[in-house]
C-alpha positions in Angstrom: 0.0 0.0 0.0 1.3 3.4 -0.9 0.6 6.3 1.5 0.5 9.6 -0.4 2.4 12.6 1.0 0.4 15.0 3.1 -1.6 17.8 1.4 -0.4 21.4 1.7 -2.7 24.3 2.4 -2.2 27.1 -0.1 -3.1 30.7 0.4 -3.7 32.9 -2.7 -1.2 35.7 -2.7 -1.9 37.4 -6.1 -2.3 41.2 -6.2 -6.0 40.6 -7.2 -6.7 37.1 -5.8 -9.5 35.1 -7.4 -10.4 31.5 -7.0 -8.5 29.4 -9.6 -10.5 27.3 -12.0 -8.8 24.1 -10.9 -10.4 20.7 -10.3 -9.6 17.9 -7.8 -7.0 15.5 -9.3 -5.6 18.1 -11.7 -1.8 18.2 -11.9 -0.1 21.6 -11.9 3.4 22.9 -12.7 4.7 25.6 -10.4 7.8 27.7 -9.9 9.2 29.1 -6.7 9.1 32.9 -6.8 10.5 33.5 -3.3 12.3 30.8 -1.4 12.3 30.3 2.3 13.6 28.1 5.0 12.0 24.7 5.8 8.6 25.2 7.4 8.2 28.9 6.4 5.9 30.3 3.8 7.2 29.9 0.3 5.8 32.0 -2.6 5.1 30.0 -5.8 3.5 30.9 -9.1 1.1 28.7 -11.1 0.2 30.3 -14.4 -0.8 33.9 -13.5 -1.6 33.0 -9.9 0.7 33.4 -6.9 0.2 31.3 -3.8 1.9 31.0 -0.4 2.4 27.5 1.1 4.6 25.7 3.6 6.8 23.2 1.8 8.5 20.3 3.6 11.9 21.3 2.4 13.6 24.6 1.5 13.3 25.5 -2.2 15.5 28.2 -3.8 13.9 30.7 -6.2 13.4 29.3 -9.7 12.8 25.7 -8.5 10.0 23.9 -10.4 7.4 21.8 -8.6 4.7 19.4 -9.6 1.5 19.7 -7.6 -1.8 17.8 -7.5 -5.1 19.5 -6.6 -6.7 17.7 -3.6 -9.4 20.3 -3.0 -10.2 23.3 -5.2 -11.7 26.6 -4.2 -10.6 29.9 -2.8 -8.3 28.1 -0.3 -7.0 25.2 -2.4 -5.4 22.1 -0.9 -2.5 20.8 -2.9 -0.2 17.8 -2.8 3.5 18.0 -3.6 4.5 15.4 -6.2 8.0 14.4 -7.1 10.2 17.1 -8.6 11.2 16.5 -12.2 15.0 16.1 -12.5 17.0 18.8 -14.2 19.4 17.4 -16.7 22.9 18.9 -16.8 24.7 19.5 -20.1 27.8 17.4 -20.6 31.1 18.9 -21.6 31.3 20.1 -25.2 27.6 19.6 -25.8 24.7 22.0 -25.8 21.1 20.9 -24.9 18.2 21.6 -27.2 15.4 21.9 -24.7 14.5 23.4 -21.4 16.5 21.9 -18.5 20.0 23.0 -19.6 21.4 26.4 -18.8 19.6 29.1 -20.7 22.6 31.2 -21.8 24.6 28.2 -23.0 21.7 26.7 -24.8 20.4 29.9 -26.5 23.8 31.1 -27.7 24.1 27.9 -29.7 20.5 27.5 -30.7 20.0 31.0 -32.2 22.6 30.7 -35.0 21.7 27.0 -35.6 17.9 27.3 -36.0 16.2 27.4 -39.3 12.8 26.7 -40.8 11.3 23.3 -41.1 10.4 24.0 -44.7 13.5 22.5 -46.4 13.1 19.2 -44.4 9.4 19.1 -45.1 10.0 19.6 -48.8 12.4 16.6 -48.8 10.0 14.4 -46.9 7.2 15.2 -49.3 9.4 14.5 -52.3 10.5 11.2 -50.9 7.0 10.2 -50.1 6.1 10.8 -53.8 9.2 9.0 -55.2 10.4 6.3 -52.8 13.2 5.5 -55.2 14.9 8.7 -54.2 15.8 7.1 -50.8 17.0 3.8 -52.1 20.7 4.8 -52.0 20.3 5.8 -48.3 21.1 3.5 -45.4 18.2 1.4 -44.2 18.1 3.0 -40.8 17.8 6.5 -42.3 15.0 5.3 -44.7 13.1 3.9 -41.7 13.5 7.2 -39.7 12.4 9.3 -42.7 9.3 7.1 -43.2 8.5 7.3 -39.5 8.8 11.1 -39.4 6.6 11.6 -42.4 4.0 9.2 -41.0 3.7 11.3 -37.9 2.7 14.5 -39.7 -1.0 15.2 -39.3 -3.1 16.1 -42.3 -4.9 19.4 -43.0 -8.2 17.5 -42.9 -7.5 16.2 -39.4 -6.6 19.7 -38.2 -10.0 21.0 -39.2 -11.7 18.8 -36.5 -11.4 19.8 -32.8 -9.9 16.5 -31.7 -7.6 16.3 -34.7 -6.3 19.8 -34.0 -5.8 18.9 -30.3 -3.8 15.8 -31.2 -1.7 17.8 -33.7 -0.8 20.4 -31.0 0.1 17.7 -28.5 2.2 15.9 -31.0 4.0 19.1 -32.2 7.0 18.4 -29.9 6.8 21.5 -27.8 5.5 19.4 -24.8 8.1 16.7 -25.2 10.1 17.1 -22.0 6.9 18.1 -20.0 5.3 14.8 -20.9 8.5 12.8 -20.0 8.4 14.4 -16.6 5.0 12.9 -15.9 6.3 9.4 -16.0 5.5 6.3 -18.0 2.2 7.7 -19.3 4.0 10.8 -20.6 6.7 8.7 -22.2 4.1 6.9 -24.2 2.9 10.3 -25.5 6.3 11.5 -26.5 7.0 8.3 -28.4 4.6 9.6 -31.1 5.5 13.3 -31.2 7.4 15.3 -33.7 10.4 16.0 -31.6 10.9 12.3 -30.9 10.9 11.5 -34.6 13.3 14.4 -35.4 15.7 13.2 -32.7 15.6 9.7 -34.1 16.3 10.9 -37.6 19.1 13.2 -36.4 20.7 10.3 -34.6 20.7 8.1 -37.7 22.0 10.9 -39.9 24.9 11.7 -37.5 25.9 8.1 -37.6 26.6 8.5 -41.4 28.6 11.7 -40.9 32.2 11.6 -42.2 34.2 14.6 -40.7 37.0 15.8 -42.8 40.2 13.7 -42.3 38.4 10.9 -40.4 37.5 8.5 -43.2 34.2 6.7 -43.2 31.7 6.9 -40.5 31.6 4.0 -38.0 28.5 2.3 -39.2 27.7 -1.3 -38.4 25.5 -3.4 -40.8 22.8 -5.5 -39.2 22.2 -9.1 -40.2 18.9 -8.0 -41.7 20.5 -5.5 -44.1 19.7 -2.4 -42.0 22.3 0.0 -40.5 22.9 0.3 -36.8 23.9 3.7 -35.5 27.4 4.0 -34.0 26.6 7.4 -32.6 26.8 7.1 -28.9 26.0 10.7 -28.1 22.7 11.4 -26.4 19.9 11.8 -28.9 18.6 15.0 -27.2 21.9 16.9 -27.9 22.8 19.0 -30.9 26.4 18.8 -32.1 28.2 21.9 -31.0 28.5 24.1 -34.2 31.8 25.7 -34.9 30.2 29.1 -34.8 28.3 28.7 -31.6 30.1 31.4 -29.7 28.7 34.5 -28.1 30.1 36.6 -30.9 28.4 34.6 -33.6 25.0 34.7 -31.8 25.3 38.5 -31.6 25.6 38.9 -35.4 22.6 39.9 -37.4 20.8 36.9 -38.9 21.2 36.6 -42.7 18.3 37.8 -44.9 18.2 34.5 -46.9 18.6 30.9 -45.8 21.5 28.7 -47.1 19.4 25.9 -48.5 20.6 22.5 -49.8 21.2 22.6 -53.5 18.3 20.2 -54.2 15.8 22.8 -52.8 13.9 24.7 -55.5 13.0 28.2 -54.7 14.2 30.5 -51.8 13.1 31.4 -48.4 13.8 34.2 -45.9 15.5 33.4 -42.6 12.9 32.2 -40.1 12.9 34.8 -37.3 13.9 33.0 -34.0 10.8 32.5 -31.8 11.1 34.2 -28.4 8.7 35.1 -25.6 6.3 37.7 -27.0 7.1 36.9 -30.6 4.1 36.8 -33.0 3.6 33.9 -35.5 5.2 34.4 -38.9 4.2 32.8 -42.2 6.6 30.5 -44.0 6.1 29.5 -47.6 6.2 25.9 -48.8 9.4 24.8 -50.6 10.0 22.1 -53.3 12.8 19.6 -53.4 14.3 17.9 -56.5 16.1 14.8 -55.3 17.0 13.5 -58.7 20.3 15.4 -59.0 22.2 15.1 -55.6 24.2 12.0 -54.8 23.7 10.0 -51.6 26.3 11.9 -49.6 25.0 15.3 -50.7 21.5 14.2 -49.8 22.6 12.9 -46.4 24.5 16.2 -45.7 21.5 18.3 -46.7 19.1 16.2 -44.6 21.4 16.3 -41.6 21.7 20.1 -41.8 17.9 20.6 -42.3 17.1 18.2 -39.4 19.5 20.0 -37.0 18.0 23.4 -38.0 14.5 22.1 -37.4 15.4 20.7 -34.0 17.1 23.9 -32.9 14.0 25.9 -33.9 11.7 23.5 -32.0 13.9 23.9 -28.9 13.6 27.7 -29.2 9.8 27.4 -29.3 10.1 25.4 -26.1 12.3 28.1 -24.5 9.8 30.8 -25.5 7.1 28.8 -23.6 9.4 28.6 -20.5 10.2 32.3 -20.6 6.4 33.1 -20.8 5.7 30.7 -17.9 8.4 32.4 -15.8 6.7 35.7 -16.3 3.3 34.2 -15.2 1.8 34.2 -18.7 -0.1 31.3 -20.3 1.3 31.5 -23.8 2.4 28.9 -26.3 4.0 29.5 -29.7 4.5 26.4 -31.9 4.6 25.1 -35.5 2.3 22.5 -37.0 3.4 20.8 -40.3 0.3 19.7 -42.0 0.1 17.4 -45.1 -2.3 18.2 -47.9 -2.9 16.7 -51.3 0.0 18.5 -53.0 2.6 19.2 -50.3 3.3 20.0 -46.6 2.3 23.4 -45.2 3.7 25.0 -42.0 1.2 26.7 -39.7 2.7 28.9 -37.0 0.3 28.9 -34.1 0.0 31.1 -31.0 -2.3 30.3 -28.1 -2.5 32.6 -25.0 -4.8 33.8 -22.3 -4.9 37.6 -22.2 -3.8 38.9 -18.9 -5.4 42.3 -19.0 -8.8 41.3 -20.4 -11.8 39.3 -19.2 -15.5 39.1 -20.0 -18.3 40.8 -18.0 -18.5 37.8 -15.7 -14.7 37.6 -15.3 -14.5 34.8 -18.0 -10.9 34.7 -19.3 -10.3 35.8 -22.8 -8.2 33.4 -25.0 -6.5 34.5 -28.2 -5.3 32.2 -31.0 -3.3 33.5 -33.9 -2.2 31.6 -37.0 0.2 32.5 -39.7 0.7 30.5 -42.9 1.7 31.0 -46.5 -0.5 29.1 -48.9 0.4 28.4 -52.6 -1.7 30.7 -54.8 -2.9 32.7 -51.8 0.3 34.1 -50.1 0.7 35.0 -46.5 -2.4 34.8 -44.3 -2.8 35.9 -40.7 -5.8 34.8 -38.6 -6.6 36.2 -35.1 -9.4 34.6 -33.0 -10.5 35.7 -29.6 -12.8 33.6 -27.4 -14.5 34.5 -24.2 -17.1 32.0 -23.0 -19.4 31.4 -26.0 -18.4 34.7 -27.7 -16.0 34.7 -30.6 -14.3 37.2 -32.9 -12.3 36.4 -36.0 -10.2 38.6 -38.2 -8.0 37.7 -41.2 -5.3 39.7 -42.9 -4.1 38.8 -46.5 -1.5 40.6 -48.6 -3.2 40.3 -51.9 -6.1 42.6 -52.6 -7.9 40.1 -54.8 -7.6 37.4 -52.2 -9.1 39.8 -49.6 -12.2 40.1 -51.8 -12.4 36.3 -52.1 -12.2 35.8 -48.4 -14.8 38.5 -47.7 -17.2 36.6 -49.9 -16.8 33.5 -47.8 -17.2 35.2 -44.4 -21.0 34.6 -44.3 -20.3 30.9 -44.5 -17.8 31.2 -41.6 -20.3 33.1 -39.5 -22.9 30.4 -40.2 -20.4 27.6 -39.2 -19.5 29.4 -35.9 -23.1 30.0 -35.0 -23.8 26.4 -35.8 -21.4 25.6 -32.9 -23.7 27.7 -30.6 -21.1 30.6 -30.6 -22.1 34.2 -30.6 -20.0 36.0 -33.3 -19.1 39.4 -32.0 -16.7 40.5 -34.7 -15.8 39.1 -38.2 -13.7 40.6 -41.0 -10.8 40.5 -43.4 -8.3 43.3 -44.2 -5.3 43.7 -46.5 -1.8 43.7 -45.0 -0.6 42.5 -41.7 -2.3 42.5 -38.2 -1.4 45.3 -35.8 0.7 44.4 -32.9 -1.5 43.2 -30.0 0.9 44.1 -27.2 4.5 45.0 -26.6 6.9 42.0 -26.5 7.5 40.4 -23.1 10.6 41.8 -21.5 13.2 39.0 -20.8 16.8 38.9 -19.8 19.1 39.4 -22.8 21.0 36.3 -24.1 24.1 38.4 -24.6 25.0 41.7 -22.8 27.7 43.5 -24.7 27.9 46.5 -22.3 31.1 46.6 -20.2 
């Protein structure tokens, strides 16, 4: 028989305390705002709520806690669960997710990150022409097939449950799910970050650094390839330019793409706390010209860029949580009939707004660049059963097309028992909703 730890009485300590909308049995992630000695009141933050409680052990500021709601209400009763371990980076390596030191991780991730578009273009081309991957090692082929199979379709994302599954599988919650335990590990086994890490591990096993001959690759009896890469799968190789000086340079205006990518793309702006979503156009890959080694090199670079960008999205969520804001910025690659589109999605609860009955206001923004349409921005606000939707499109002709379809959108929303408060489409880009969240700089160049 297991005896659970005693429950802890929590006192709301927010400037404007209100009863949290928690439920018994719900698990919460908290951060210590002001530490104290054992047995004294410790101030912790959960979302935008601050509470005071007596913890069984002293916790320094910044410590993260997992709590379970025993009793909800104005004076909630919480139970302290096991603290998730904080992994430490090994020498010469830089982590790609929350848990490693922020300065070390970010100074490497910022110059290494890049759009998922080149990798998605290659995956789509390989799915149309399986012969393009025949010259690649069997383990790489299997990892590519697994990654492409995990991409959700645009049709799935139009349904509520399908969109929910796509968000959960986007990879941004990878480490958070692992901290839950076995149930969370089962969730991460099917997410995008897990598949990207597996592909990166197989691609690194084929790498041949200059002057070191062939990569150490072992052939399995079944004809596949066993990776000889013993580095942890959750680490990025330390780039030669991952110094403070390189991260301080301005990002290039265009991306250095593999030579088998058709078209061009602007540098994907690194996601940070407070950043808005940005549209990214679909690319096309021609895999008939590069040899196997050039294809492997391009895939490895594109995979590492996508992993670094995903890790930056995770860091932006951490920075928002530390400021007490419920805000997630993530990317959803969605398969359609003629390619893979990238949807940049923002979800947040607005801190300064609430409905007449104190119902919180949630805001969702989407940015995407569709073939034949161009960049599209969508902003949706929801408060209870009231909803407002605005779209912004660059092309004037497309604006007229969208406006003609707005009555159908209104009818669909009202069919869901929602009250449409605002609906419209305008040319250009959406106005800034709020100033960016102020965070500590990654690099301070002032002496």
